[in-house]
C-alpha positions, 0 to 999 in steps of 0.5 A: 309274517303276521302268522309267524309273529303269533306267540302261541303257535306250535312248532309244527304249525310254524314249520307248516306255515314256512313250508306252505309259504315257500312252495310258490316263492322263489329267488330273492323273495324266498331268501328274504322270507327265510332270512326273516323267519330265521331271525324271528326264530332267534327272538326270545319269545319264539326261541323258547317255544321252538327249543332255541329255533333249531328245527326252524333254522334247519328247515330253512337251511334245508330249503335253501340247499334244495333250491340251490341258493348257495350264496344264501346258505353261506350268508345266513349260516354265518356264526355271527347270526343270533340263531346260530350263536344260540345253538353253539352248545347243542347237537345242531351246531355241527349240522349248521356247520355242515350246511355252511361248508356244503354251501361253500363247496357247491359254490366253488365247484360251480366256479371250478376253483380247485384250491378252494374246492380242496379246502372246503372239501377238507372242511366237510370231511372233518365235520363228518369224519368225527361222527364215524370215529371209533371213539364215537361208536364206543360211547354209543355202545356204552349206553350213555347219552352220547352227544355224538350219537345224537348229532349223527342221527340229526345229520343222517336225517338232514342228509336224507332230506336233501333233494338237489341232484348235484348236492345229493351226488356230492353227499353220496360221494362223501359217504362213499369215500368215508366207507372206502376209507373204513374198509381199506380195500381198493378192490371193493371201492365204491365209485363216485363222481366227486371222489377226488374232492375228499382227503382220503389219505389223512392219518386220522381216517384209520379210526372211521367205522365201517358199520356206521358209514354203511348204515348212513350211506344206505339210508341216503342212497335209498332216499336218492333212488326213491326220487331218481329211480332211473339215475344210472350213477345211483344204481351203480353206487347201490351195486357197488355197495352190495358188491362190497358187502358180498351180496353178489346177487343184489349187486348183479341185479343193480349193475344190470339195471344201471346198464339197462338205463344207460343204454336205453334198455340195450338199444345202444351197444355196450361192447365195441366200438362204443365200450359203454361199460367201465372196466371196473364194472365189467370186472365186478359183474364177472366176479359176481357171476363167478361167486354165484356159480354162473361161470358161462355168464361170466365168460359172456360178460368178460367180452365187454372188456376192451382187453378180456382176461382170456386165462380167466375165461378159459378157466371158467369154460373148463370148470363145472358151471350152473347156468346152462353152459353151451346153451349160451354159446349164441351170446359169445362173439369172441373168436378166441373163446369159441375156438378154445371151447371147440378144442376143449369139447373135442378133447373131452369127446363132447360132440353136441357141445363141440357142434354148438361151438363150431356152429357159432364160429361158422357164422358169417357175422363173426367170420366173413371168409366162411361159406355156409356150404363149407360149414354143412360139408364139414358137419357131415364129415365130422364124427 
C-alpha cells in the first residue's frame, strides 16, 4: 500500500506491484487489496498518471475473474464506483460492463437459476454482439479512428487473458455461438457446452460478421489450448472451427486428438457398447475423409455411428479411393459392409480383394458360427 501511494510510480511498475503482491494472497485479503487498489486508481493524482486508472482496474477485474470470485467482481464493478464512473466515455466502459455481466452469469450458473442465467446471458450477448456488427466493420474499413474497433481490440486482449477453466469455457461458447449465427449453417455449427445460454434467435443477429467472430474465436481458443492442451472439448472446438472453414485435414487431425485424449489414447472402446463418439463428430470425420479422397477411411469411421449410413458407405466402396482400399478391411467389423464388399469384388472379378473381404467375414470374432477348417476348404474351392 505504501508503494502504491507513491506519486511518481509508472503504470508498469504499479501493475507489477499489484501482480506480485497478489500471487501469495487469496480469499478476503485478496479482495480487500484489490478493492483498495481500484479505489486508489480513481484518486486524482494517480488517475492522471494511469490514464484514468483503466489499465489498473482492468488488471484487478481480470485477477478476480481468474480467481473465480464472482461476488467481488459484481460488487467492485458497480457503475457507482468512482473508477468505473471515470471511464464512461472511454473504450474501457464496454469492457468493464462485460466483466460485470460475466461475473453475474457465472454466479447464477453456479446457483442453477435458469431465469437469471437467461437474463445475464442476454446481457453478455448484447455487450459482445455490437462489436461484430456490419456497421462496426464498415467503420473500421473506412480507416477512421473507430471507437468500436478499439473496444473490440481491448475486449479480445482481455478475453485472451482469462484463465479460469469454467469462465474460459463460457466465453468460448459465447464466441462459438456468435460465429454460428454469422455463418447460419447448421451443418457446420461449432458445438459447445453452454450453447443453450445464448439468445441465438434475435433479429439483430443478422448483422454479425463472420470474419470478425472467427478472428477473435481463433485467438481465444489458441490461448486456451496453450494452457489446457489435453482438454478434449477444446480440441473438438478447434476441429469444428477448421471443419467450418473447410480445412478438412486440420479438422480430422484435431478430431483424432480429441478422441485420443478422451479414450486415454484408445485404451477405451469408441464403438459399441460405450459409443463414446458423438454422432455429429463421427459424421464430420466421415465428411472430412470424403473431401480428402480417403473413402475407405470414411467407411471405417462410419462404423462408429450407432446407425451407420450404409447407402453412403456402399457408395464409398464403389468409388475410387486414395488410401489403400482393401488393405483396411482388417479395420472393418460391420458384417453388412464386409458382405457388400465381397459381393462387389466378386462382380468385378477382383479375386485378391474378394479373398481379403472373405477372410474378415470368416473371423471367429465377427461370426462365432464359422469354423476355420470350413474357411480353408472354401478358399481351396473358390476361383
